[in-house]
N, C-alpha and C positions, 0 to 999 in steps of 0.2 A: 813940455817939449818930449823929453828923454823918456821920463814914464810912459808918456805911450809909445812912439818908438820902441819901448821892446814888449811893451802889451801886440803888440804888434809881427814881434818878430815869436814872441813864444807862440801867439796865437797861428802863423803857418809854421811855426818847430812843428804844432799839435797834429796840423792839417797832414803835413808831409805824414810825421811814423805815422799815422791813422789810412793813409792812401799804404801805406807801405806794408801795413802789417793787415791790411784788406787783402793784398795783392797775394801774398804767402796766402792765407788761408783760401781765398779764391785755386793757387794753384793744387795746395792740398788736396781740396776738394776734386777737383780737375783730378789729379793725379787715383784719386779716393773711384771716382767715377769710372775710369784708366779701366784699370784692377776687376775693378766688380762689374766688367763690362765684358770684359774676359775669363773671366774666373765658368760667371754665365754661360749653360748649356744653350749652345744654337736652336732652334727652333727647328731649324734649314737644310740640317744635313744629308749625306747621303755617302750610302755606305759601300763599301763592293770586296770581293775577293778574287784574289789572283794566287796562283801557284808556281810555281821555280824548280828545273828540274837541271841537278848535274852527271853526268854522266860518270859512274868508277870506275875505277880498274882495282878490286880489292890488295894491299899489297900482304894479308900478312893472314897462317893457315893455321890454324888451329881445335886441337881433337883430344880426345883424353885417350888411353889406355887404362888397364888391369890386370894384375895376374886377380881371379878367384882360385879357390879349390877350397874344398872337406877332410877333413882326417879326426880319427878322436885325439890327437896328443894339444894339444893348444901351439906347444913351445914348440915339436918338428913342425907344423902346420909357419911357424909365424919363422923360425929358420930359411926353411927351402925358400918362401917366399918372399924375402927380403934377397935372399941371394938373387933372385931370377927379378928382381925390379932393378936394383944395384943393375944386376945384367945387361937390361936395359934401358937403362937410363945411360948406361957408358956406353952402348952403342947410338942412344938417338945423339949425347955429345960428338960419336968421333964422328959421323956426320955431319959437324959443320953448325949447331943450336947449342946456343951460348944455355950456360948457369940460369943467367936472370929470364932464360925462357922455356925453366922446367920448377914447377911447381907440385909439390902435393897437396891431393885436391884430397885424400881422405884415406885415413883406414880404421879398419876394419873387424872386428876379429867376436865375432857373435853364435851361439851355444844350436842346438841346434835339439828340437824337445822329439821326443814320440810319448801316444797317452800310452799308459798298460790299463789294457779294460779287466783284468782282473782285479789290479786294487783300486779302479782309478785312479793312480799318480799319474805324474809325467816326468817323465826321466829324462838327461843328458843322453843323444846319444853318440853324441859328435861336436866337429866347430870350423864355420865356414868362415874362410878371412881374406881377406877384397883389401885390396894397398891399387890406388889408382893414383894418375900422376898426369897433371894437365901442360900438355904445349903450342909454345906457338913457334910456328913454321914461317920462315921470312923468305926460303929460294923454295916455293912451291917447286922449281923439279927436283926435289926431294920430300915432296907427299910422300907421292905413291911406294914411292922407293922407302920408306918409312913404314909405312905403312903394313905396305907384304910383308914386312925381315920382321915386323915385330912381335909375330906368334913366332919364330923359331927360337925367338930368349922366356921362354913360358909366356909369354903377356899372350891370354884369352878371352879379352873380352877390348873392343874399341871401339869410339863409339862418339855421337856428337864432332863431328867436321862439319868443318864452319871457315865462311872468308870471311872476313872483317879488315877496316881496315886504316891504320894504326891512329891517325890521326885530320879525324871526318869531320871537327871546327872548320878547315878551311873548304870542302867541299858544298859545307851547311854556309858560308859565307858566299859562297857562288851565288848557289839557289838563290838567296835572300835578295842578294839586290835586285835577280832576275823581276821574281815577283811583287815588292816595292812596284818598282819603275812598270813591273805590267798593272797594278792599281792600279797604278797616279794616270798611264793612260787610258784607261776605260773608265776611272773618274771622266775623268774633264770628254771624251767623247761621248758620255753620258748629258754632260753638260749643258753641251754643245746643239745636238740635238735635243733639248730644252732648253733653251734661250738665258740658263743660268751657266755663271761662270764660277772654280776650282777656291774656295780662298784658303781654311790651314788649315792644320789637321788634327782632329777630334778625338781622336782615340782610335786606335789598333794592337792586333797580337796576332800571335805567329803558333801556328806549330809544324814541327816534319818529321819525316820518319824514310822508308829504303831501305832502308839499310839492309844488303848483306843476309840473308835467311841461313840459318844451318843445315846443310847436308842432313839426310835419315840419316839414322846413326847405322854405324858398317862394323859388325862381330866377328869373333873369330871362334866361337866356341867349341870344342869336342865336343864328340856322340857321347852318350854313358851313362851311365850315375851315379859316374867319380868327376863328369864333367871331362873327361880321356888328357887324348897329352896332348905339348902344341900343334898346332893345323897351318904351314908353310902354308901362306895367303896369295896367290900371284897379285904382283906390284898392278893396282887398277890406276887409271886414265884416270888422272883430276886435272878435269877443267873448273876454272875459278870464275870462268865470265865475266860479268861487267851487270852493276848493279844503278838503278837511279836513285837518286840523295833527291830530295821531295821537300819542299818547304810552303808551304801553302798561308796567305794573312791575310786580313782579314781589318779593312781602312775605312776607320770613317775622317767624311774634312765637310767641312761647313761651307754652306752654297751660297752666293748672294745673285 
């Protein structure tokens, strides 16, 4: 009797173990099937595009200014240009522009060549020197005054005036949020009109743009063969205006 009882006990233990193994394998298969089904690109999808916009008031003005001169002696040219540039930078700083917003953008000393048709050779007939500084101005009320006054310090090239945004990411975020909200509403409206419903997002991408554009070049070159002396230009009226920061999105949804 004991042997018969032990055999039954072993039998039921084996049955329970087998059921447990089958259950575990079944769960693993179901999970694998679920993952596979979610990884498969659905055959029924809908793609929509939408655009979000944020109106931005620029908070930084940027421009560059240069001293350009020509002469026979490169050492004299360099010394005179440096004096003018240092005086101009000192003036810019005196108007409240910090050192971190003033950057040397270029320094170039190059020879000028003339061609002698008698000898068939070129020779150096002088030198041209250009020193350029890039400036950021955070107080727009000072931009016109700076541009109008710099020529009196020997600056004879002012260019690339533009208005920009210090932290564009926060404005992009606002435009992005609006764009995706519009995309969802558009997709739901289209699905409702066609008797289906929106499920999960399959894919999406975005593109952005619409930053403030540079203003046309503003120059104050003198006249004459030697580029002339500095010209005191009147302070121009500066209007930064506003700009739309835009984000365009394309979103693909699964439909059921």
